[in-house]
N, C-alpha and C positions, 0 to 999 in steps of 0.2 A: 504494500500500500504506500502511495506517495502522498505526503501531507501537502495540500494545495495552499501554500501561504498567500497566494494572490487573492484567494477568496475572502480572506479577512482584511487584507491590506493590499489594494491594487497599486500602491505607490512604492512598494518594496522593489528595489532595483537589483539587489544581490542577496545571497545567503550562503551559508556553509551547509554542506550536505555530504552524505555517504552514498557510495554506489551500492545498490541492492542487487542489480543484475545487469547483464548485457545480453540482449536476446540474439537469436540466430541471424537476425538481419542487421546486427550492429547497433540497435537502439539501446540507449543508456537509460536505465531506470534508477532514480534516486529515492532516498527516503523522504525528501522534502524538496520543494522547488518554488521559485517565483515565476516560472514559465507557465503561461496559459496554454492549454491544449486545444487544438482546433475543435470548434463546436458552436452551434447556434448562429452560424454565419460569420463568426469571428475567426480569423486565421490564427494558427498557432504561433507562439512567440519564437523569436530567433535571438541569438547572442552567442556566448561562449562559456565553456567550463575551463577553469584554471586548475591544472593538476599539480601534485607535489613536484617540486623542482622547476615550476614555472611553465611547463608545457601547456599548450592551449588547444582546446577542441572546439572548433566552430560548429554551432548548432544551426542547421538549415531550417528546421521546423520542429514543432512539438505536437504530439498526437496522443490519444488515449490508447492503451494497450488492450488486452483481452477484456478488461473490465474498466469501468469508469474510475476505479480506485487506483489504477496504474497509469502513470503519465510517462510517456516515452520521449526522450530527447533524441532527435534524429541527427546524427553528425553529417556535415558536408562530406563529400567524397574525398577519400584519402586521408582522413583525420586519424590521429592515434586514439586508441581506446583505453580507458582506465580499467583497472582490475576491480573485481568485486571486493567491497570493503574499503576501497580507497576513498580518502577524504578529498573533496573538491570544493572550489569556490564557484558559485553559479552567478554569472553576470548577464543581465538582461539588456537587450538593445532597447533602451528606455525611450529614445526619441520616437522610434517606430511604434512602440506600445502606447505611448501617450497620444499619438495621432489616432490610433485605433480606439482608444478610450473616448476621445472627444467625438469621433464619428458615431460610435455605438450609442452614447448618451443622446446625441443629436437625433438619431433615428427613433429613439423612444419619444422625443418631443414631436417628431414628425407624425408619429402614430396618434398623438394627442390632437394635433391640428387637423389630421385626416382620420376621424374616428370610424374607420371601416375595417372589416376583417382583413388581416394581413395574410397574403398567400405565399410570400417568400421574401427573402432579403439577403443582403451581402454587405459586409463591412470591409472597407479597404483602407489604405494608408492615405488619409486625407479626403476620401470620398466614399460614398456608400449608396445603397438603394433599398427601397421597400416596394413590394408589389401589393396592391390593394384590390379587393373585390368591390369595385365601385360601379353603381348604376351609371348609365349614360349621363355625363355631366361635363361641363367645361371647367377645367382646372387652370388657375392662373399661377404661373411660376413665381412671379414677384410677390403676389399676395401670400402664397404659402411660405416663401422664404421670410417675409416680414413677420409673419405670425410666429414662426419657429425662433427667429432671432429675438423677438420680444420676450418669449418664454425663457430663452437662454440668458438674456440680459437681466432677468429677474433674480439671478443669483440664488436659485433654489438649492437647498442641500439635497444630495443624492445619497441615500442610505440603503441598507439591505436588512432584511428580516426573514424569519423562517416560519412556515406554517406546515401543518401535517398534510399528508396525502389526502386524508379524509376532509380536511378543511378546504383544500383546493377543489375536491370533487363537489363539495357543497357550494362552491362559489365559481362556477364555470365561466362567469363573465370576466374573471381576471385574465383569462387566456385570450390573447388577441390573434394569435397565429392559427391558421386553419390547417396548414400542411405539417407543421412541426409542433408536437405537444411537449410540454415540459417533462423531463424524466421523473418518473415515480417508481416506487418500489423500495426505496431506501427508508421510507417513513416520513421524510420531510422534503419540502420544496423551498428553494430560495426565491424571495421576492425582492425586486428593486423598486424603491419608492423615491419619487421626485417631489420635493416640497411636501406640504401637508396633504394636498389634494390635487396636485397636477397630474400625477400618473402613478400607477401601481400595477406591476405585472411580473410574472415569473421570468427569471433570467439568471443564467449562470455566468454571464460575461463580466468583463472588467469595465468600470465606469469612472468618470471624473467625480471629485467630491462635491463640486458645486457646478451648476449649469453655466455660470459665467466663464468657466474654463474652456468651454466649447469654442468661444470666439464667434466671429461672423461666418455665415455660410450662405451659399447661393443654391437655388434649385436650378440645375443645369438642363434638365430634360424631363419631359413627361411623355412616356411611350404607351401606345395601345398594344397590349399583348394578348388580345382576345376580346370576346364580346363584352366582358365586364372587367377584365384584368387591366389595371393601369400601373405602370412602373414609374416611380418618382425617384430621380437621382439627385443627390446633394453633393456639394463640394465645399470643403473648408477654404475660405478665400485667402487665408494667410499661409 
């Protein structure tokens, strides 16, 4: 089991860890990590591990292993591998992660401005998108961007809390996504709350601590992806 330190503190940039295993594909499993594993439309983190003696292992991506409790750090090609039990220093590519956090939180605000069922989404380094099940309507890019930017400038705190699987089942309106359901079965589900009443929804991703950290964004494109499906793309303008 890998302790996901990012879940309690998304601002941790490094940590000390021990190598639990190296799988048959060369993936490195640690007992704890600050690296987020690919999931929920958010890419896995990159960075490097510092081994004893100063050797460096560049990490190309991070994914889940056979279970959600196992986080696998995937080395770039040709990297040295640590031994099981070896102590390592884990260093996150923070600039990239922080851009992902800003975009992820901005997409939550977009789902507030456009309160329709979400059919898909993707988080990138400085840009992202959400797909909505929207009846035939004219959507104005500038108006949507202005409303999201107004919410972001409100400097609302972004916090997390936990509810039980049963509580989620009793409150299905918390789930905005149609195609991807929050993982259940462990007994509890993580919720991300923005402000007192701006937004509350299940999410396992990393977010900024306050909406003002998002900065300014633009809506760059609105695409028709079917009879009802509308894809809305955003971009951090700085």
